[in-house]
C-alpha positions in Angstrom: 64.3 -5.9 -11.6 61.5 -7.9 -13.5 59.7 -6.8 -16.9 55.9 -4.8 -15.9 54.2 -6.4 -19.1 51.7 -7.3 -16.5 51.1 -3.5 -15.5 47.9 -2.4 -16.5 46.3 1.4 -15.6 44.6 1.6 -13.7 41.6 4.7 -14.6 40.3 6.8 -11.7 37.3 9.1 -12.1 37.6 12.3 -10.0 34.1 13.6 -10.4 33.7 15.2 -6.8 36.9 15.3 -4.6 34.2 14.4 -1.6 32.6 11.4 -3.5 35.0 9.8 -5.7 35.0 6.2 -6.9 37.0 3.8 -8.8 35.8 3.4 -12.7 37.6 0.7 -14.3 40.5 -1.7 -13.4 41.7 -3.7 -16.4 42.9 -6.9 -15.8 44.4 -6.8 -12.1 46.5 -9.2 -10.9 45.2 -12.3 -8.6 47.2 -14.4 -6.4 47.0 -17.0 -8.7 49.2 -14.3 -11.0 51.6 -14.5 -7.7 51.5 -17.9 -7.9 52.3 -18.5 -11.5 55.2 -16.1 -11.7 56.8 -17.5 -8.7 56.4 -21.0 -10.5 57.6 -19.4 -13.5 61.1 -18.3 -11.9 59.7 -14.6 -11.1 59.9 -13.0 -8.2 57.3 -10.5 -6.7 57.4 -7.6 -7.6 56.9 -4.9 -5.0 55.0 -2.5 -7.4 52.6 -5.3 -7.9 51.8 -5.8 -4.5 51.4 -1.7 -4.1 49.1 -1.8 -6.4 46.9 -3.8 -5.3 47.2 -2.6 -1.3 46.4 0.5 -2.7 43.2 -1.3 -5.0 41.6 -2.7 -1.7 42.5 0.9 0.3 40.6 2.4 -2.1 37.2 -0.1 -1.9 37.8 0.4 1.7 37.9 4.2 1.8 34.5 3.7 -0.7 32.8 1.9 1.3 33.5 3.8 4.1 32.2 7.2 2.1 29.4 5.6 0.6 28.1 4.0 3.9 29.2 8.0 5.8 26.8 9.3 3.6 24.1 7.5 3.5 24.3 8.2 7.5 24.6 11.7 7.0 21.6 11.9 4.7 19.4 9.9 7.1 20.1 11.7 9.7 19.5 15.0 8.3 15.9 13.4 7.0 15.6 12.9 10.7 16.5 15.5 12.4 14.4 17.4 9.2 11.0 15.0 10.3 11.5 16.3 14.1 12.4 20.0 13.7 9.4 20.2 11.5 6.8 20.3 14.4 3.9 18.5 12.6 2.6 14.8 13.7 0.0 13.1 12.1 -2.1 13.8 15.5 -2.5 17.8 14.3 -3.5 19.6 11.0 -1.6 21.5 9.1 -2.1 24.8 11.3 -1.1 22.7 14.6 -4.3 22.6 15.8 -5.5 19.1 17.5 -7.8 17.4 15.8 -10.9 16.5 17.1 -10.3 12.3 16.9 -9.4 10.6 19.8 -5.9 8.7 20.2 -7.1 7.1 23.6 -6.8 3.2 22.6 -3.2 3.6 22.2 -2.5 5.6 25.3 -2.3 1.7 26.4 0.6 1.3 24.2 2.4 4.4 25.4 2.6 2.8 28.9 3.8 -0.3 27.6 6.3 1.1 26.5 7.7 3.5 29.4 6.5 -0.1 31.2 9.2 -1.6 28.7 12.0 1.1 29.5 11.3 0.5 32.8 11.5 -3.3 32.9 14.8 -3.2 30.7 16.8 -1.5 33.3 15.6 -3.9 35.8 16.3 -7.1 33.4 19.8 -5.5 33.2 20.5 -5.3 36.3 19.1 -8.4 37.5 21.3 -10.1 34.6 24.7 -8.5 36.0 23.5 -9.7 39.1 23.9 -13.0 37.9 20.4 -14.1 37.0 20.4 -16.1 33.7 18.1 -16.7 30.8 18.1 -19.4 28.6 14.7 -20.3 27.2 12.3 -22.2 27.5 13.3 -22.6 31.6 14.9 -20.3 34.2 17.3 -21.2 36.6 15.1 -22.0 39.4 17.7 -22.2 42.2 18.2 -18.7 42.0 14.1 -18.7 43.1 15.1 -19.6 46.4 13.8 -16.9 48.5 10.0 -18.0 47.0 10.4 -21.2 49.1 12.6 -20.1 52.1 11.9 -16.4 53.7 14.5 -16.9 56.0 17.4 -17.0 53.4 18.0 -13.7 52.6 20.5 -12.9 50.1 20.4 -9.2 49.1 17.3 -6.3 48.7 17.6 -6.9 44.7 17.7 -10.7 44.5 14.3 -11.0 46.8 12.6 -8.1 44.8 13.4 -9.7 41.2 12.1 -12.9 42.9 9.1 -11.3 43.8 8.7 -10.0 40.0 9.2 -13.5 38.7 6.9 -15.2 40.9 4.4 -12.3 39.8 5.4 -13.3 36.3 4.6 -17.2 36.5 1.1 -16.6 38.6 -0.8 -13.2 37.0 1.2 -12.5 33.6 2.5 -15.5 31.8 -1.2 -16.8 32.0 -3.1 -14.3 30.3 0.1 -13.4 28.1 0.0 -17.1 27.0 -3.4 -17.3 26.1 -3.9 -14.3 24.0 -0.6 -15.8 22.0 -2.2 -19.2 21.5 -5.2 -17.3 20.2 -2.9 -15.1 17.9 -1.2 -18.0 16.8 -4.6 -20.2 15.9 -5.6 -17.1 13.9 -2.6 -17.1 12.2 -2.4 -20.4 11.4 -5.8 -20.5 9.8 -5.9 -17.4 7.4 -2.3 -18.8 6.0 -4.0 -21.9 4.9 -6.7 -20.0 3.6 -3.8 -18.2 1.3 -2.0 -21.4 0.9 -5.7 -22.7 -0.4 -6.0 -19.2 -2.2 -2.8 -19.9 -4.1 -3.9 -23.7 -4.8 -7.0 -22.1 -6.7 -5.1 -19.8 -8.8 -2.7 -22.9 -9.3 -5.5 -24.7 -10.5 -6.7 -22.1 -12.6 -3.9 -21.7 -15.1 -3.1 -25.5 -14.7 -6.8 -26.1 -16.7 -6.3 -22.5 -18.1 -9.5 -21.3 -16.8 -10.2 -18.0 -18.4 -14.0 -16.5 -17.8 -14.8 -14.6 -21.3 -17.0 -11.8 -21.8 -19.8 -12.7 -24.8 -19.2 -11.0 -27.9 -21.8 -10.7 -30.3 -20.1 -6.9 -31.2 -19.1 -6.2 -34.8 -16.4 -4.2 -36.5 -16.7 -0.7 -35.8 -14.7 -0.4 -39.1 -17.1 -2.2 -41.0 -19.7 0.4 -41.0 -22.7 -2.0 -40.3 -24.8 -3.3 -37.2 -24.3 0.1 -35.2 -27.7 -0.9 -33.8 -26.0 -3.7 -32.2 -24.2 -2.1 -29.5 -26.0 -1.7 -26.2 -26.4 2.1 -24.8 -23.3 2.4 -22.1 -23.5 5.0 -19.6 -19.7 6.1 -18.8 -18.9 7.9 -15.3 -16.1 9.7 -13.7 -16.8 10.6 -10.3 -13.9 13.1 -9.1 -13.3 15.8 -6.5 -10.7 18.6 -6.8 -8.8 16.8 -9.4 -5.9 19.2 -10.4 -3.1 17.9 -8.9 -0.3 18.5 -11.7 2.8 15.2 -11.2 6.4 15.3 -12.7 5.1 14.2 -16.2 2.6 17.4 -15.9 5.9 19.8 -15.1 7.7 18.5 -18.0 5.0 19.1 -20.5 4.5 22.4 -19.1 8.0 23.1 -19.6 8.0 21.7 -23.5 4.2 22.8 -24.4 2.8 25.1 -22.2 0.5 22.3 -21.2 -1.3 21.7 -17.9 -1.3 17.9 -17.7 -3.7 17.5 -14.8 -5.7 14.4 -13.6 -8.7 14.9 -15.2 -7.5 16.0 -18.2 -5.8 12.3 -18.3 -9.1 10.6 -17.3 -11.4 12.5 -19.5 -9.3 12.4 -22.4 -9.2 8.2 -22.0 -12.7 8.2 -21.9 -13.6 9.8 -24.5 -11.3 8.1 -26.7 -13.3 4.5 -26.1 -13.8 2.9 -29.3 -17.6 2.5 -29.2 -20.4 4.4 -31.7 -21.0 8.4 -30.7 -24.8 7.5 -30.7 -24.6 4.4 -28.5 -22.4 6.0 -25.8 -22.9 9.4 -23.1 -20.2 10.2 -20.7 -21.0 11.9 -17.5 -17.9 13.9 -15.5 -19.0 13.5 -11.8 -17.8 16.6 -10.5 -17.7 17.2 -6.8 -15.1 19.6 -6.3 -15.3 22.3 -3.5 -12.8 24.2 -5.4 -14.2 26.7 -7.9 -11.1 26.9 -9.9 -11.4 23.5 -9.8 -14.7 23.4 -11.2 -14.0 25.9 -13.7 -11.4 24.0 -15.7 -13.3 21.0 -15.6 -16.6 22.7 -17.0 -13.4 23.8 -19.4 -12.1 20.1 -20.4 -15.8 18.9 -21.1 -16.6 22.1 -23.3 -13.8 21.1 -24.7 -14.3 17.3 -25.5 -17.7 18.3 -26.3 -16.7 20.8 -29.1 -14.7 17.9 -30.9 -17.7 15.6 -31.3 -17.7 13.6 -27.8 -21.1 12.7 -26.3 -20.3 14.5 -22.8 -22.0 16.4 -19.9 -20.4 17.9 -16.7 -22.7 17.8 -13.4 -22.0 19.6 -10.3 -24.1 18.8 -7.6 -25.0 21.8 -5.3 -25.9 19.6 -2.0 -22.5 17.7 -1.9 -23.5 14.4 0.6 -22.3 10.7 0.6 -18.9 11.3 -0.8 -18.7 9.1 -3.8 -22.0 6.9 -3.3 -23.9 10.3 -2.9 -22.3 11.4 -6.1 -23.2 8.2 -7.9 -26.6 7.8 -6.8 -27.4 11.4 -7.3 -25.9 10.4 -11.2 -28.1 7.7 -11.6 -31.1 9.8 -11.1 -31.1 11.5 -14.2 -34.5 10.5 -16.6 -32.4 9.5 -19.3 -30.8 6.8 -17.1 -33.6 4.5 -18.3 -32.4 4.5 -22.0 -29.2 3.2 -20.8 -28.4 -0.6 -20.9 -24.7 -0.4 -18.9 -23.1 1.9 -16.8 -19.1 1.7 -16.7 -17.7 3.9 -14.0 -14.2 5.1 -14.0 -12.3 7.1 -11.0 -10.3 10.0 -12.1 -6.9 8.7 -12.4 -7.7 5.7 -14.2 -7.2 5.9 -17.7 -8.6 2.2 -19.5 -7.6 1.5 -23.2 -10.0 2.3 -26.3 -11.4 -1.4 -26.9 -12.5 -2.0 -23.0 -16.3 -1.9 -23.3 -15.8 -4.2 -26.5 -13.6 -6.5 -24.4 -15.9 -6.2 -20.7 -19.9 -6.3 -22.8 -21.9 -9.3 -21.8 -25.0 -10.0 -21.9 -26.2 -12.1 -19.0 -23.7 -10.8 -16.1 -24.7 -8.1 -13.5 -21.2 -7.2 -13.2 -17.3 -7.4 -15.2 -14.9 -6.1 -13.7 -11.2 -5.2 -14.5 -7.4 -5.6 -13.1 -5.7 -2.5 -12.7 -2.4 -2.0 -13.6 -0.1 0.8 -12.1 1.8 3.4 -13.9 4.1 4.2 -11.2 4.8 1.1 -9.8 8.5 1.3 -9.4 8.5 4.8 -8.2 9.9 4.4 -5.1 10.0 1.8 -2.6 6.2 2.4 -1.1 4.6 1.8 -4.5 6.7 -1.2 -5.0 5.7 -2.7 -2.0 1.8 -1.6 -2.6 2.2 -3.4 -6.5 2.9 -6.6 -4.1 0.1 -6.2 -2.2 -2.1 -5.5 -5.5 -0.9 -8.1 -7.6 -2.1 -10.9 -4.7 -5.3 -9.3 -4.9 -6.5 -9.2 -8.3 -4.2 -12.1 -9.5 -5.3 -14.3 -6.7 -8.3 -13.5 -4.5 -10.2 -11.9 -7.1 -9.8 -14.5 -10.1 -10.2 -17.5 -7.3 -13.0 -15.9 -5.4 -15.0 -15.1 -9.1 -14.1 -18.7 -10.5 -15.2 -20.5 -7.4 -17.6 -18.5 -5.5 -19.3 -16.1 -8.3 -18.7 -13.5 -5.3 -15.8 -11.1 -5.3 -15.7 -7.2 -3.6 -16.4 -4.8 -6.8 -12.9 -2.4 -6.6 -15.1 0.8 -7.4 -13.7 1.5 -10.7 -12.7 0.1 -14.1 -16.2 -2.0 -13.6 -19.4 -2.0 -16.1 -22.6 -2.6 -14.2 -25.7 -3.6 -16.0 -28.3 -0.9 -14.3 -30.8 -3.4 -14.0 -28.3 -4.8 -11.2 -28.0 -1.7 -9.7 -32.0 -0.6 -9.5 -32.7 -4.4 -8.2 -30.0 -4.4 -5.3 -30.8 -0.9 -4.1 -28.8 1.9 -6.2 -26.1 3.3 -4.4 -26.4 3.4 -0.4 -24.4 6.1 1.4 -24.2 3.8 4.5 -20.4 3.2 4.9 -17.3 4.1 3.2 -17.0 1.5 1.1 -19.9 1.5 -1.0 -18.1 -0.4 -4.3 -18.1 -3.6 -1.7 -21.8 -2.8 -0.6 -23.7 -3.0 -4.0 -21.5 -6.6 -4.4 -22.6 -7.8 -1.9 -25.9 -6.9 -2.2 -26.0 -7.9 -5.7 -24.6 -10.8 -4.9 -27.4 -11.5 -2.6 -30.0 -11.2 -5.2 -28.7 -13.6 -7.1 -27.0 -11.9 -10.4 -23.2 -13.4 -11.4 -20.5 -11.3 -11.8 -16.9 -12.2 -13.5 -13.4 -10.8 -13.1 -11.5 -10.6 -16.2 -7.4 -10.3 -15.4 -6.4 -10.2 -19.0 -8.5 -6.9 -19.4 -5.9 -3.9 -17.7 -6.7 -0.4 -16.9 -3.9 1.8 -16.4 -3.9 4.2 -12.9 -1.6 5.2 -10.5 -0.3 4.1 -6.7 -0.2 6.7 -4.0 3.3 7.8 -3.5 3.5 9.3 -0.4 3.0 7.5 3.1 0.0 9.8 4.4 -2.0 9.3 1.3 -1.5 5.8 1.3 -2.0 5.4 5.0 -5.6 7.0 4.7 -6.8 5.2 1.7 -5.7 1.8 3.5 -7.6 3.6 6.8 -11.3 3.8 4.8 -10.5 0.0 2.8 -10.2 -1.3 6.3 -12.5 0.6 8.1 -15.6 1.0 5.6 -16.0 -3.4 6.0 -16.7 -3.4 9.1 -19.2 -1.1 8.8 -20.9 -2.8 6.2 -20.5 -6.4 8.1 -22.2 -5.2 10.9 -25.0 -3.8 9.0 -25.5 -6.7 5.9 -25.2 -9.4 8.4 -29.1 -9.9 9.1 -29.5 -9.8 5.4 -26.7 -12.4 4.5 -28.2 -14.6 7.1 -32.1 -14.0 5.6 -31.2 -14.0 2.1 -31.8 -16.9 -0.3 -28.1 -18.2 -1.5 -26.7 -21.6 -0.6 -25.5 -22.3 2.5 -21.7 -22.6 1.2 -21.9 -19.0 -0.5 -23.2 -17.4 3.0 -20.6 -19.3 4.6 -17.9 -18.1 2.1 -19.3 -14.1 2.7 -19.6 -14.4 6.7 -16.7 -16.2 7.4 -14.2 -16.0 4.3 -14.6 -12.8 3.1 -15.5 -10.6 6.3 -14.1 -12.4 9.2 -11.6 -14.1 8.0 -9.6 -11.8 5.5 -11.2 -8.2 7.0 -11.5 -8.8 10.9 -8.7 -11.6 11.6 -5.5 -10.5 9.5 -5.3 -7.0 10.9 -6.2 -8.4 14.3 -3.3 -10.8 14.8 -0.8 -9.1 13.1 -1.1 -6.2 15.3 -1.4 -8.0 18.1 0.6 -10.9 17.4 3.9 -9.2 16.1 3.6 -5.8 17.9 2.3 -6.6 21.4 2.4 -10.4 22.0 6.0 -10.8 20.7 7.7 -8.3 22.1 6.2 -9.2 25.8 7.5 -12.3 25.6 10.6 -10.8 25.9 9.7 -9.4 29.5 7.7 -12.2 30.5 9.3 -15.4 29.0 7.6 -18.0 31.0 5.3 -16.9 27.7 6.8 -18.7 25.0 5.7 -18.3 20.9 6.8 -21.4 18.9 10.2 -20.3 16.1 7.7 -21.4 13.7 5.3 -18.8 13.6 7.2 -16.2 14.5 9.8 -16.9 11.4 9.1 -19.6 8.5 5.1 -19.3 8.3 5.8 -15.5 7.6 8.2 -16.4 5.4 6.7 -19.2 3.4 3.1 -16.9 3.2 5.3 -13.5 1.8 7.0 -15.8 -0.9 3.0 -17.2 -1.7 2.0 -13.5 -1.0 5.3 -12.3 -4.3 4.1 -14.8 -6.5 1.9 -13.1 -9.0 5.1 -10.4 -8.7 8.1 -12.2 -9.3 9.8 -9.6 -10.5 9.2 -7.9 -6.7 11.1 -11.0 -5.2 14.1 -9.0 -4.1 11.8 -7.0 -1.7 10.5 -9.9 -0.1 12.3 -8.5 3.5 11.0 -5.3 3.4 7.9 -6.7 2.0 7.3 -8.6 5.5 8.5 -5.9 7.6 6.2 -3.0 6.0 2.9 -5.3 6.3 3.1 -5.9 10.4 4.2 -2.1 10.2 0.9 -1.6 8.6 -1.1 -3.5 10.6 -1.0 -0.5 13.2 -3.1 1.7 10.7 -5.6 -1.5 9.6 -5.8 -2.7 13.4 -7.0 1.1 14.1 -9.5 1.2 11.1 -10.7 -2.2 11.7 -11.5 -1.2 15.1 -12.9 2.5 14.1 -15.1 0.4 11.9 -16.3 -2.5 14.0 -17.0 -0.4 16.8 -18.7 3.0 14.6 -16.4 5.5 16.0 -15.5 8.6 14.6 -12.7 8.1 12.6 -14.9 5.2 10.7 -16.6 8.1 8.2 -13.6 9.8 7.4 -13.0 10.0 3.8 -10.3 11.8 2.3 -9.4 11.6 -1.3 -6.3 9.8 -2.2 -3.8 12.3 -3.8 -2.8 11.7 -7.6 0.1 12.6 -9.1 -1.6 13.1 -12.9 1.5 10.7 -14.2 0.7 9.1 -18.0 2.3 7.0 -20.1 4.7 8.3 -23.0 2.4 7.9 -25.3 -0.3 10.1 -23.7 2.4 12.5 -23.1 2.8 12.9 -27.1 -0.4 12.8 -27.9 -1.2 16.1 -25.5 2.0 17.8 -26.8 0.2 17.1 -30.5 -3.1 18.4 -29.5 -3.7 20.2 -26.7 -1.9 23.3 -28.1 -3.9 23.4 -30.7 -7.2 22.9 -28.6 -6.5 25.2 -26.1 -6.2 28.0 -28.3 -9.8 27.4 -29.4 -11.9 25.9 -26.9 -11.8 29.0 -24.3 -15.2 30.2 -24.2 -15.1 32.1 -20.7 -13.0 35.8 -20.6 -11.5 35.2 -17.4 -10.4 31.3 -17.9 -7.5 32.1 -19.7 -5.5 34.4 -17.5 -7.0 32.0 -14.3 -5.0 29.1 -16.0 -1.6 31.4 -16.1 -2.3 31.9 -12.3 -3.0 28.2 -11.9 0.4 27.3 -13.3 2.4 29.7 -11.5 0.5 28.7 -8.3 1.7 24.8 -9.0 4.8 25.5 -10.1 5.2 27.4 -7.1 3.5 24.9 -4.8 5.7 21.7 -6.6 8.9 23.4 -5.5 7.8 24.3 -1.9 5.9 21.0 -0.8 5.3 21.1 2.7 7.2 18.5 5.1 6.5 15.0 6.0 4.6 14.3 8.7 6.0 12.0 11.8 3.5 9.1 12.9 3.5 9.7 17.0 1.8 5.3 16.9 4.3 3.9 14.8 7.3 5.4 16.4 5.8 4.6 20.1 5.8 0.8 18.6 9.0 1.4 16.8 10.9 2.4 20.8 9.0 -0.6 22.1 10.0 -3.2 19.9 13.7 -1.7 19.9 13.7 -2.4 23.8 12.3 -5.5 23.4 15.2 -6.6 21.0 17.3 -5.7 23.6 15.6 -7.7 26.2 15.9 -10.5 24.1 20.0 -10.3 23.8 20.0 -11.0 28.1 17.7 -14.1 27.0 19.9 -15.4 24.6 17.3 -15.3 22.0 18.9 -14.8 18.9 16.4 -15.0 16.3 13.9 -13.1 18.2 16.6 -10.3 18.4 17.1 -9.7 14.8 13.5 -10.2 14.0 12.9 -7.6 16.9 15.5 -5.5 15.8 14.3 -5.1 12.1 11.1 -4.7 13.1 11.9 -1.9 14.8 13.5 -0.2 12.5 11.1 -1.1 10.1 8.7 0.8 12.5 11.0 3.7 13.2 11.2 4.4 9.1 8.2 4.4 8.4 7.1 6.9 11.9 9.1 9.5 10.4 8.0 9.3 7.1 11.2 8.0 5.6 9.5 5.5 3.0 7.3 7.0 0.0 7.6 10.1 -1.4 9.6 12.5 0.4 8.9 16.5 0.2 11.3 19.2 0.5 
């Protein structure tokens, strides 16, 4: 028997009998070892072959076990979604909402029609009708020209159907397809030019810098050189507790909430106390939230911060009404600038020093995200927003002197706000509204790409969907309202063209229109009407190229390029619906839902809160019932954390999922392999989103 000097042990870790896996294998002999042993005159050892076969069998079993476990988890999640019985067209108590979805009735009709046509096409396929694009085998259409030649009832029916397709269905479908292709190419060219502009900015090292002539705070002199700054924190029912908050509750008996993080960050700004006033603009309708926020303000005021609490009695106009009401205070005339931070934003202490400027109307900072790697949904959002800030905002700010104000993490000159008409409640995008009016009045604005303000991304699909609906319906409302003012303004023709055609039409209207129409309606319909064709370059190469360009500002997200492409097409349903609602002033255009926050903090924030809050809370409670109220709130929040509601089921996405999967099956009959893969994976993406299997998963 050959010596066993080469045999090494195999270590297997059995943590769970139902889920066992290989941990380590020390130098398993390869095929070359067998060959070398043979050349050396050694015989093959049966034990050696046994170990290799066992290794391969183990790997196969582990792969099968992993697939089975994933499939079981997915099927369980699907069953739980379906049996929960709560869809996006129902309220939490199961009653239908007033918003109509009649617009998508046609999609449901197309779905049933597609299923019927699929069955019809399968029967035709087995009857001998061959479909090889771009042409049909016309010899099978003899019944169209020779009515006396009859080859069976089915062939006669199908030939008539082909004639209807050729004469009546294909021409309008081809026209819509050509229009969408043209819009797609124009919009792709716009994005390519934006990327070239960003490359030029980096190559030439163009960097807008705010003029900072401020003295050093630590020197103790020159306090009068600092301008008077008003800081506003608009919030509404901001009392969520996230995973970090729960951890701190267990460690230090502290409730880390969204309002605590934002107020604490703003009160820590490196600015003379006599030159800054912080307004906490609480629009909450929850008495508990009002008491807790008021107590937080009282705590920081007791520690020396110049901070006030404001709550409106008449809560009209959402965020715009809240900001407008705050700007009507008599002491506003003493201040030169106003900085705005939403409730989940945490500016760095030197934020005001880096954004101070003597001439500009607006200085906008970039957003950075604490939870960009939390789940797949936040990763995909980060790709979009990185492109928005790094390329869109930066290029538009430098070459056009205009960009849409992001609503937060910006510093406005109060005179610019007053000259532009102040905050208006006419749309749900009051930030974009005031930026357009300031631009028309000649105020300059810059975007600082190197100044960041921390915030968080929506972690659930429901919150992200509502946010995107507001972000895409509001611009269309604004476009209808401000188009006459843009045409009549005294700005240059070039700037008017940028506002009307590039900013509003191309990027706010055309993008969701062609994305939804081309990839979700026209493409699957061409599978059933093969006489209308789409070039492969539009379906594959251009979208992939655009995805590469979109992902350039976030290179670490490159592994998610395919999910990003599919998810963007999936989100086109929500964006298209929002665009139509805003353009035609439908009821859902005026919906305003505060985006749910998780209350995430950085590690440094957690340590500081653990160290500071116990001492401050022990002396900061001034109302007799507040301590008892906080204990009650803690119990309720811990209970709510364990018993969250079920994820919703989204009917529109599911209908389109079935439509795309049906079209994928039809593409197999037409021998369109690449179309099949695109439709298949896009249909799966719609299916996963429709069952809310992306983003935060709740039990």
